C-alpha positions in Angstrom: 11.9 41.8 2.0 15.0 40.6 4.0 17.2 37.7 3.1 15.9 35.3 5.8 12.3 35.8 4.6 13.4 35.1 1.0 15.2 32.0 2.2 12.1 30.9 4.2 9.9 31.2 1.1 12.4 29.4 -1.1 12.7 26.6 1.5 8.9 26.1 1.8 8.6 26.3 -2.0 11.2 23.5 -2.5 9.5 21.3 0.1 6.1 21.9 -1.6 7.7 21.0 -4.9 9.2 17.8 -3.5 5.8 16.7 -2.1 4.1 17.4 -5.4 6.8 15.5 -7.3 6.6 12.6 -4.9 2.8 12.2 -4.8 1.2 13.9 -7.8 3.7 13.9 -10.7 4.5 11.2 -13.3 7.7 10.6 -11.2 5.5 8.7 -8.7 4.8 6.0 -11.3 8.6 5.6 -11.9 9.5 5.2 -8.3 7.9 1.8 -7.7 9.3 -1.6 -6.7 8.0 -3.0 -10.0 10.0 -0.5 -12.0 13.0 -1.1 -9.8 12.7 -4.9 -10.4 12.6 -4.3 -14.2 15.8 -2.3 -14.3 17.6 -4.0 -11.4 19.9 -6.2 -13.6 21.1 -3.3 -15.7 21.7 -1.2 -12.6 23.6 -4.0 -10.9 25.9 -4.3 -13.9 26.7 -0.6 -13.7 27.3 -0.8 -9.9 29.6 -3.9 -10.2 31.8 -2.0 -12.7 32.3 0.9 -10.2 30.9 0.0 -6.8 32.4 2.8 -4.8 31.5 5.5 -7.2 27.8 4.4 -7.4 27.6 3.8 -3.7 28.9 7.3 -3.1 26.4 8.7 -5.7 23.6 6.8 -4.0 24.6 8.1 -0.6 24.7 11.7 -1.8 21.3 11.3 -3.6 19.8 9.9 -0.3 21.2 12.8 1.7 19.8 15.3 -0.8 16.4 13.5 -0.9 16.0 13.5 2.9 17.4 17.1 3.3 14.8 18.4 0.8 12.0 16.3 2.4 11.4 14.2 -0.7 8.6 11.7 0.4 10.2 8.5 -1.0 11.9 6.8 1.9 10.4 3.4 1.2 11.5 3.1 -2.4 14.9 4.6 -1.6 15.4 2.1 1.1 14.2 -0.8 -1.1 16.5 0.4 -3.8 19.5 0.4 -1.3 18.8 -3.2 -0.4 18.2 -4.3 -4.0 21.3 -2.7 -5.5 23.8 -3.0 -2.7 22.7 -5.9 -0.5 21.0 -5.8 2.9 23.9 -4.7 5.2 25.6 -2.3 2.9 22.3 -0.9 1.8 21.1 -0.5 5.4 24.4 1.3 6.3 24.1 3.7 3.3 20.5 4.5 4.2 20.8 4.9 7.9 23.8 7.2 7.7 22.5 9.3 4.7 19.0 9.7 6.1 20.3 10.7 9.5 22.5 13.3 7.9 19.7 14.5 5.6 17.2 14.6 8.5 19.7 16.7 10.5 20.2 19.1 7.7 16.4 19.5 7.3 15.9 20.0 11.0 18.6 22.7 11.1 17.1 24.4 8.1 13.7 24.4 9.8 15.1 25.8 13.0 16.9 28.6 11.2 14.1 29.5 8.8 10.8 28.5 10.4 11.1 28.6 14.1 10.9 32.4 14.5 7.7 32.6 12.4 6.2 29.7 14.4 7.2 31.4 17.7 5.5 34.6 16.6 2.3 32.8 15.7 2.1 30.2 18.4 3.8 32.1 21.3 3.1 30.3 24.6 1.9 27.1 22.9 5.3 26.7 21.3 7.0 27.4 24.7 4.8 24.6 26.2 5.9 22.2 23.5 9.5 23.2 24.2 9.1 22.4 27.9 7.4 19.1 27.1 10.2 18.0 24.8 12.8 19.2 27.3 11.4 16.7 29.8 10.2 13.9 27.5 12.0 14.7 24.2 13.7 11.3 23.6 10.5 9.3 24.2 8.4 11.6 22.0 11.0 11.7 19.1 11.4 7.9 19.2 7.7 7.4 19.2 7.3 9.7 16.2 10.2 8.0 14.3 8.9 4.5 15.0 5.4 5.3 13.8 5.1 4.1 10.2 2.2 6.5 9.4 4.1 9.7 10.4 6.3 10.9 7.5 10.0 11.2 8.4 10.3 14.6 6.7 7.4 16.0 8.7 9.2 15.0 11.9 12.4 16.7 10.7 10.6 20.0 10.2 8.6 19.8 13.4 11.7 19.0 15.5 13.5 22.1 14.1 10.5 24.3 15.0 10.2 22.8 18.5 13.9 23.2 19.1 15.0 19.8 20.5 18.7 19.7 21.3 20.9 18.5 18.4 23.0 16.3 20.6 19.8 14.3 21.4 18.2 14.7 17.9 21.0 13.1 15.9 21.5 9.7 17.7 17.7 9.4 18.4 17.0 10.0 14.7 19.4 7.2 13.8 17.8 4.8 16.3 14.3 5.9 15.4 14.7 5.4 11.6 16.5 2.1 11.9 13.5 -0.3 12.2 11.7 1.0 9.1 15.0 1.3 7.1 15.8 -2.3 8.1 12.5 -3.5 6.7 13.0 -1.5 3.5 16.5 -2.8 3.0 15.5 -6.3 3.7 12.6 -6.0 1.3 14.9 -4.7 -1.4 17.4 -7.6 -0.8 14.6 -10.0 -1.5 13.2 -8.1 -4.5 14.5 -10.7 -7.0 12.9 -13.7 -5.2 9.9 -12.4 -3.4 6.6 -12.9 -5.3 5.2 -9.7 -3.7 6.7 -7.1 -1.4 3.5 -7.5 0.7 5.0 -10.9 1.7 7.8 -8.9 3.5 6.2 -5.5 4.3 3.0 -7.0 5.6 0.2 -5.7 7.8 1.8 -7.6 10.7 5.0 -5.7 10.2 3.2 -2.3 10.1 1.3 -3.3 13.3 4.6 -4.3 14.9 6.0 -0.8 14.1 2.9 0.8 15.6 3.3 -1.2 18.8 7.0 -0.3 18.8 6.1 3.4 18.7 4.3 3.0 22.0 7.3 1.5 23.8 9.2 4.8 24.4 6.1 6.5 25.7 5.3 3.6 28.1 8.9 3.4 29.2 9.0 7.2 29.8 5.8 7.1 31.8 7.1 4.2 34.0 10.4 5.9 34.6 8.7 9.2 35.5 6.7 7.5 38.3 7.9 8.3 41.8 9.5 5.3 43.5 7.6 4.2 46.6 9.1 4.8 50.0 
């Protein structure tokens, strides 16, 4: 067994472990807004004593979580807003998740693309061509959609092979709406009666509609101009 195959198995094992930990382990019950609200005062006291140290630790933790495809973007974003305030929390989240998503994409490209190319063959080549023509619109639509996990998009973009020069800025832009909502919800954690007052059905529907905008714009721009 060669070193790349070993690395591929290890990478997929870590991702599977992160998904199990996020959805099916006791850790899931600890990573809730209610638990965060209970411990918020104690955490704020620690952060006020050494703000830069804790901000740096939170940043690195967020990079690691997104790099390893840990499915906890909402609670991490809410935590950022609750513990550091809206604007600092949003800055920490947007930068750390963009870096982590880029690391995950590169790992997927290095470890998973060859295997996918062997199995999918011409279908993957067709996806590559589609993303070459419409990649920005497709990626933004996937990022804006609140029902498509960010970590799944990271892995898929690595397999498809979108250019990194496009992937990084579009990922930052694409993650920004959801992260803004999470950070805002966290900044209101102490006063809101319920997070559903902030992250409501209307907000989710707005994100769904937003995910259609890049596709519609791309379709309109692709139309030949008359005359």
